[in-house]
MARLO-101171 format. One record per residue (C-alpha): residue number from 1; x, y, z negated; residue in three letters. Coordinates in pm, 1 decimal. Layout:
# residues N
[NUM [X Y Z] "ala"]
...
# end
This chain:
# residues 311
[1 [4815.0 320.4 -86.4] "met"]
[2 [4914.3 594.0 156.9] "asp"]
[3 [4618.0 496.2 376.4] "gly"]
[4 [4380.6 597.4 97.5] "leu"]
[5 [4499.4 958.5 111.9] "leu"]
[6 [4453.0 1013.7 483.0] "thr"]
[7 [4200.2 1252.4 629.0] "glu"]
[8 [4025.2 963.7 806.1] "ala"]
[9 [3973.6 771.6 481.9] "phe"]
[10 [3853.0 1070.2 278.8] "leu"]
[11 [3621.9 1187.4 555.9] "ser"]
[12 [3476.5 838.2 596.3] "ser"]
[13 [3426.1 807.5 219.8] "leu"]
[14 [3249.0 1143.1 185.5] "leu"]
[15 [3031.7 1094.2 492.0] "thr"]
[16 [2930.1 745.8 383.6] "gly"]
[17 [2859.7 863.5 29.9] "ala"]
[18 [2618.9 1132.5 153.5] "ile"]
[19 [2438.7 899.2 393.7] "val"]
[20 [2399.1 630.5 127.9] "ala"]
[21 [2309.5 872.2 -153.6] "ala"]
[22 [2024.0 1063.3 11.4] "ile"]
[23 [1772.0 772.1 23.1] "pro"]
[24 [1847.7 688.3 -340.6] "met"]
[25 [1826.5 1055.4 -437.7] "leu"]
[26 [1485.1 1101.6 -276.4] "leu"]
[27 [1356.6 777.4 -428.1] "ala"]
[28 [1500.4 865.7 -769.4] "gly"]
[29 [1344.0 1213.7 -769.4] "leu"]
[30 [1007.0 1066.2 -677.2] "gly"]
[31 [1031.2 794.5 -941.1] "glu"]
[32 [1130.3 1051.8 -1200.8] "gln"]
[33 [802.4 1239.7 -1157.5] "met"]
[34 [604.7 917.0 -1170.7] "ser"]
[35 [775.6 812.4 -1492.8] "glu"]
[36 [723.6 1154.2 -1648.4] "lys"]
[37 [349.8 1101.7 -1598.9] "ala"]
[38 [366.0 753.7 -1753.3] "gly"]
[39 [363.9 533.5 -1443.0] "val"]
[40 [644.4 281.8 -1390.2] "leu"]
[41 [646.7 263.1 -1011.8] "asn"]
[42 [817.3 -69.3 -942.1] "ile"]
[43 [665.9 -65.0 -592.0] "gly"]
[44 [900.6 212.0 -481.7] "ile"]
[45 [1115.1 -35.7 -286.9] "glu"]
[46 [812.3 -127.1 -77.9] "gly"]
[47 [729.4 240.2 -26.2] "met"]
[48 [1081.3 303.3 103.0] "met"]
[49 [1063.8 5.9 336.1] "leu"]
[50 [725.7 107.8 477.7] "met"]
[51 [860.8 459.9 523.2] "gly"]
[52 [1162.5 319.9 707.3] "ala"]
[53 [947.1 111.0 940.0] "tyr"]
[54 [682.3 371.4 1020.8] "leu"]
[55 [943.1 645.0 1036.2] "gly"]
[56 [1141.8 454.7 1296.0] "phe"]
[57 [832.9 339.8 1486.8] "tyr"]
[58 [691.0 692.1 1519.2] "val"]
[59 [1029.3 845.2 1604.7] "ala"]
[60 [1087.8 581.0 1873.4] "phe"]
[61 [739.4 598.1 2024.9] "gln"]
[62 [715.7 978.2 2035.8] "phe"]
[63 [1086.0 1052.7 2083.0] "asp"]
[64 [1083.1 1292.1 1787.8] "ser"]
[65 [1281.0 1239.3 1471.2] "ile"]
[66 [1071.4 1500.4 1289.8] "trp"]
[67 [751.0 1313.3 1368.5] "leu"]
[68 [940.8 1007.5 1247.0] "gly"]
[69 [999.7 1172.0 910.7] "phe"]
[70 [631.8 1259.0 893.8] "leu"]
[71 [549.1 897.5 973.8] "gly"]
[72 [783.8 779.1 700.3] "gly"]
[73 [623.1 1013.8 448.9] "leu"]
[74 [276.7 884.9 542.3] "val"]
[75 [397.2 524.4 526.9] "gly"]
[76 [527.3 567.7 173.3] "gly"]
[77 [205.4 736.8 66.9] "met"]
[78 [-8.1 454.5 208.3] "leu"]
[79 [161.4 207.7 -25.4] "val"]
[80 [141.4 463.9 -306.6] "ala"]
[81 [-235.5 489.9 -258.0] "ile"]
[82 [-266.4 117.0 -326.9] "leu"]
[83 [-47.3 158.1 -634.0] "met"]
[84 [-257.2 449.0 -758.7] "ala"]
[85 [-589.0 269.5 -708.5] "val"]
[86 [-481.5 -59.2 -862.2] "leu"]
[87 [-269.0 69.5 -1150.9] "cys"]
[88 [-395.7 416.6 -1235.3] "val"]
[89 [-765.6 386.1 -1152.3] "arg"]
[90 [-821.1 17.8 -1228.5] "leu"]
[91 [-556.8 -9.0 -1499.4] "gly"]
[92 [-384.0 -323.1 -1370.3] "leu"]
[93 [-32.6 -419.2 -1477.2] "asn"]
[94 [211.3 -176.1 -1316.8] "gln"]
[95 [504.9 -416.0 -1300.8] "ile"]
[96 [308.8 -703.1 -1146.8] "val"]
[97 [136.1 -479.6 -891.3] "ile"]
[98 [461.8 -303.6 -804.2] "gly"]
[99 [643.3 -630.2 -739.1] "ile"]
[100 [346.6 -762.1 -540.4] "gly"]
[101 [333.5 -451.2 -321.7] "leu"]
[102 [707.2 -469.4 -254.9] "thr"]
[103 [691.8 -835.3 -153.5] "leu"]
[104 [386.3 -770.8 62.1] "gly"]
[105 [547.9 -477.9 243.3] "val"]
[106 [867.4 -676.7 298.1] "glu"]
[107 [669.2 -952.4 467.6] "gly"]
[108 [450.6 -712.7 667.6] "leu"]
[109 [734.7 -499.4 803.3] "thr"]
[110 [941.8 -808.3 889.3] "ala"]
[111 [645.3 -952.8 1080.0] "leu"]
[112 [574.0 -629.8 1266.4] "leu"]
[113 [940.8 -590.8 1354.4] "his"]
[114 [953.0 -948.2 1484.9] "his"]
[115 [666.6 -889.6 1727.6] "phe"]
[116 [772.6 -541.4 1836.5] "gln"]
[117 [1150.2 -508.0 1828.3] "phe"]
[118 [1314.0 -844.3 1759.8] "ser"]
[119 [1416.9 -895.7 2124.6] "arg"]
[120 [1532.8 -544.8 2203.6] "thr"]
[121 [1648.0 -384.5 1876.4] "tyr"]
[122 [1610.3 -30.3 2017.9] "pro"]
[123 [1815.7 250.4 1871.2] "arg"]
[124 [1746.3 618.2 1824.7] "leu"]
[125 [1984.7 883.6 1959.4] "pro"]
[126 [2219.9 1052.1 1717.3] "ala"]
[127 [2030.0 1313.5 1512.0] "pro"]
[128 [2104.6 1683.0 1543.8] "val"]
[129 [2311.2 1825.7 1260.1] "arg"]
[130 [2274.2 2165.7 1099.1] "ala"]
[131 [2611.1 2331.0 1040.6] "asp"]
[132 [2652.6 2579.2 756.5] "ile"]
[133 [2867.2 2864.1 890.9] "pro"]
[134 [3223.9 2886.6 756.1] "val"]
[135 [3175.2 2599.1 510.7] "leu"]
[136 [3141.4 2342.2 788.9] "ser"]
[137 [3488.2 2442.9 916.1] "asp"]
[138 [3664.8 2336.2 595.5] "ile"]
[139 [3889.3 2035.0 666.4] "pro"]
[140 [3757.2 1695.7 549.0] "val"]
[141 [3473.4 1818.0 325.4] "ile"]
[142 [3330.2 2062.1 582.7] "gly"]
[143 [3210.6 1810.0 844.2] "pro"]
[144 [3125.7 1553.3 575.6] "ser"]
[145 [2912.8 1772.4 348.7] "ile"]
[146 [2822.4 2096.1 525.5] "phe"]
[147 [2739.1 1954.1 867.1] "ser"]
[148 [2446.8 1723.5 792.9] "arg"]
[149 [2087.5 1668.8 899.8] "his"]
[150 [1843.5 1924.1 748.9] "pro"]
[151 [1681.1 1649.2 538.3] "ile"]
[152 [2003.8 1636.3 336.1] "val"]
[153 [1965.4 2003.6 246.4] "tyr"]
[154 [1597.5 1945.8 169.5] "phe"]
[155 [1691.3 1670.0 -74.9] "ala"]
[156 [1946.1 1893.1 -247.6] "leu"]
[157 [1698.4 2181.5 -264.0] "leu"]
[158 [1441.9 1943.2 -415.5] "ser"]
[159 [1674.1 1891.1 -711.4] "val"]
[160 [1666.6 2263.6 -788.9] "val"]
[161 [1292.2 2300.4 -729.4] "val"]
[162 [1198.2 2003.0 -945.6] "leu"]
[163 [1432.5 2110.1 -1225.0] "ala"]
[164 [1256.4 2447.1 -1233.5] "tyr"]
[165 [912.4 2284.3 -1209.9] "leu"]
[166 [973.8 2052.9 -1505.0] "tyr"]
[167 [1113.4 2321.8 -1735.2] "arg"]
[168 [935.7 2641.9 -1637.9] "arg"]
[169 [585.0 2562.6 -1508.5] "thr"]
[170 [253.5 2443.0 -1644.6] "asn"]
[171 [263.1 2149.1 -1405.5] "leu"]
[172 [584.6 2029.9 -1566.2] "gly"]
[173 [426.8 2048.7 -1911.1] "met"]
[174 [118.7 1865.6 -1785.7] "thr"]
[175 [326.4 1586.8 -1636.3] "leu"]
[176 [517.0 1546.1 -1959.8] "arg"]
[177 [194.8 1539.5 -2161.4] "ala"]
[178 [46.2 1273.1 -1932.8] "ala"]
[179 [341.1 1048.2 -2013.3] "gly"]
[180 [398.9 1133.0 -2378.3] "glu"]
[181 [45.7 1184.1 -2511.4] "ser"]
[182 [-226.7 1133.1 -2251.0] "pro"]
[183 [-502.4 1137.1 -2514.8] "ala"]
[184 [-394.7 1483.9 -2628.7] "ala"]
[185 [-391.7 1605.6 -2269.2] "leu"]
[186 [-738.9 1460.4 -2220.9] "asp"]
[187 [-872.1 1636.4 -2532.3] "val"]
[188 [-720.7 1963.4 -2409.6] "ala"]
[189 [-920.6 1933.3 -2089.6] "gly"]
[190 [-650.7 1790.7 -1863.4] "gly"]
[191 [-716.1 1522.4 -1605.5] "asn"]
[192 [-478.4 1242.1 -1703.8] "val"]
[193 [-572.1 1009.6 -1419.4] "leu"]
[194 [-556.8 1291.8 -1165.5] "gly"]
[195 [-206.2 1388.7 -1280.6] "val"]
[196 [-89.5 1027.8 -1263.1] "arg"]
[197 [-238.8 975.3 -918.0] "val"]
[198 [-65.0 1291.1 -794.2] "phe"]
[199 [268.4 1176.5 -936.6] "ser"]
[200 [238.3 832.3 -774.1] "val"]
[201 [153.3 986.7 -435.4] "leu"]
[202 [448.4 1224.0 -468.3] "phe"]
[203 [669.6 925.2 -542.1] "thr"]
[204 [540.6 750.7 -229.8] "gly"]
[205 [604.9 1057.7 -15.3] "ala"]
[206 [962.8 1098.6 -139.9] "met"]
[207 [1038.8 726.6 -115.1] "ala"]
[208 [891.3 710.6 236.0] "gly"]
[209 [1101.2 1011.4 337.8] "leu"]
[210 [1409.1 838.1 196.4] "gly"]
[211 [1328.5 523.7 392.3] "gly"]
[212 [1279.2 724.0 712.4] "ala"]
[213 [1615.5 893.2 658.6] "tyr"]
[214 [1778.6 554.4 611.0] "leu"]
[215 [1634.9 420.4 937.7] "ala"]
[216 [1641.8 730.2 1158.5] "asn"]
[217 [1960.8 904.4 1043.8] "val"]
[218 [2162.8 647.7 851.7] "gly"]
[219 [2122.5 351.4 1087.1] "ala"]
[220 [1936.9 473.7 1395.7] "gly"]
[221 [1725.2 157.5 1397.4] "leu"]
[222 [1499.3 -51.2 1176.4] "phe"]
[223 [1605.4 -386.1 1033.4] "ile"]
[224 [1386.0 -597.0 803.0] "pro"]
[225 [1476.5 -557.1 433.3] "phe"]
[226 [1713.7 -274.0 527.1] "met"]
[227 [1655.6 -80.1 203.3] "thr"]
[228 [1866.2 -342.2 24.7] "gly"]
[229 [1754.5 -251.2 -326.7] "gly"]
[230 [1790.8 127.0 -286.3] "ala"]
[231 [1445.4 174.8 -438.6] "gly"]
[232 [1537.6 -27.2 -745.7] "phe"]
[233 [1855.9 177.1 -785.3] "ile"]
[234 [1632.5 484.9 -765.4] "gly"]
[235 [1436.8 347.3 -1063.6] "ile"]
[236 [1760.8 305.1 -1257.2] "val"]
[237 [1866.1 661.1 -1172.1] "leu"]
[238 [1532.3 802.0 -1285.6] "ala"]
[239 [1546.7 614.2 -1616.4] "met"]
[240 [1903.5 715.3 -1694.5] "leu"]
[241 [1861.0 1079.5 -1591.2] "ala"]
[242 [1649.3 1158.9 -1900.5] "arg"]
[243 [1416.5 1380.7 -1703.3] "gly"]
[244 [1693.4 1585.4 -1540.6] "arg"]
[245 [1691.9 1595.0 -1158.0] "pro"]
[246 [2059.0 1700.9 -1153.8] "leu"]
[247 [2155.0 1374.1 -1320.7] "trp"]
[248 [1965.7 1185.5 -1051.5] "val"]
[249 [2179.5 1365.1 -791.6] "leu"]
[250 [2503.9 1284.2 -973.6] "ile"]
[251 [2407.7 918.3 -1012.3] "gly"]
[252 [2304.1 890.3 -647.0] "ala"]
[253 [2639.1 1032.7 -535.3] "leu"]
[254 [2828.0 787.0 -756.4] "ile"]
[255 [2638.7 488.2 -620.1] "phe"]
[256 [2659.1 627.2 -266.9] "gly"]
[257 [3037.5 656.5 -299.0] "ala"]
[258 [3055.1 296.8 -420.7] "ala"]
[259 [2852.9 182.0 -119.0] "leu"]
[260 [3060.6 383.7 127.0] "ser"]
[261 [3384.1 227.8 2.0] "leu"]
[262 [3312.1 -73.7 224.1] "thr"]
[263 [3352.0 126.6 543.3] "thr"]
[264 [3613.9 364.7 408.6] "ala"]
[265 [3849.0 86.7 295.5] "leu"]
[266 [3812.2 -86.1 631.9] "gln"]
[267 [3911.9 239.9 802.2] "val"]
[268 [4215.8 255.1 573.4] "ala"]
[269 [4310.7 -102.3 662.0] "gly"]
[270 [4273.7 -234.7 307.7] "ser"]
[271 [4321.9 -606.3 243.9] "asn"]
[272 [4064.7 -616.1 -37.4] "ile"]
[273 [3800.2 -883.4 39.5] "pro"]
[274 [3475.4 -737.1 172.2] "thr"]
[275 [3269.6 -934.7 -79.2] "asp"]
[276 [3452.3 -763.9 -364.8] "val"]
[277 [3393.0 -420.6 -212.4] "ile"]
[278 [3022.6 -487.5 -154.4] "gln"]
[279 [2988.6 -589.3 -517.8] "met"]
[280 [3102.0 -245.6 -640.7] "leu"]
[281 [2762.4 -62.2 -627.5] "pro"]
[282 [2588.4 -330.5 -831.1] "phe"]
[283 [2879.0 -351.4 -1074.0] "ala"]
[284 [2848.6 25.9 -1111.2] "ala"]
[285 [2476.8 -10.4 -1188.3] "val"]
[286 [2545.0 -266.1 -1460.2] "met"]
[287 [2828.3 -58.4 -1606.0] "leu"]
[288 [2612.9 253.2 -1621.9] "val"]
[289 [2328.3 58.5 -1781.9] "leu"]
[290 [2562.1 -80.9 -2049.2] "val"]
[291 [2716.0 258.4 -2125.8] "val"]
[292 [2414.2 487.0 -2100.5] "phe"]
[293 [2111.6 258.1 -2105.6] "gly"]
[294 [2061.1 271.2 -2481.5] "arg"]
[295 [2051.3 649.6 -2476.9] "lys"]
[296 [1790.9 673.2 -2202.1] "ala"]
[297 [1474.2 837.2 -2332.7] "arg"]
[298 [1155.5 724.1 -2162.3] "leu"]
[299 [799.8 858.8 -2203.0] "pro"]
[300 [609.1 700.9 -2490.1] "ala"]
[301 [331.8 555.6 -2272.2] "thr"]
[302 [544.7 457.7 -1971.7] "leu"]
[303 [396.7 149.3 -1805.8] "gly"]
[304 [69.9 166.4 -2000.2] "asn"]
[305 [-263.0 232.6 -1833.4] "ser"]
[306 [-493.1 501.3 -1972.9] "tyr"]
[307 [-868.0 469.3 -2021.6] "glu"]
[308 [-1057.1 770.4 -2141.0] "arg"]
[309 [-1206.6 715.5 -2483.7] "gly"]
[310 [-1023.7 386.9 -2540.5] "ala"]
[311 [-836.0 324.4 -2866.7] "arg"]
# end
């Protein structure tokens, strides 16, 4: 028990929680906007995976982690474009298309990785961290929280920006109308399909950025299927957050802490079986769903396509 109170254990737990939480946070924030507009973006796992692959590929080829993040953002948006065309424009089933896109991207990225990196498994150098003066010098929490890659601060800032956007701007009202009453928005002169396409592309950009962070900062390399369900956890976070970005952040940190326990307990020399530790994040998901799932409020037309003039 004493090993759980050491500086090494606490530092490992906090660092791991941040690294694991950021991809889920970015994916959850993106999914939240998509769901507000009425689109259930099940393909977010595929968007994250494509972002991870292209993000790593670009960063490795051009020796620039920032170009890698741009590549990850573009990769996520490429998958999102397919989602927008098939589900928003053509009105196909969002769940079926989302699952199909995820499976397709999993196969494509695994194949590309096999031909390009399977023999060498190249790694990226350690990313540069941005220290926040004074705060980064605090024992334990300073290096773990206030000495991170700038993308971490971008993700945290996104929580504040999106919370303001949803509550204080016309765009937030338009997004909510597209999900709650698209016909009313249409009558008022709003472009329902345009709003939904924008929200899906935003989701792809955020998910791709989360995937690129996972590959370039979290792991330093790309491995097939490396997202490991982070996109699906992002969907759960978005549904349970009830439209509040802050709740997405809190949920991501909880699940990130559960994931980081694997490494932290090994550092502490715990005798708990690894399989039990690795089960904790998914047990946490099920527990949260049981406790809060019934109270989750989702847009009235979530998952339904919209056709102008249709009844």
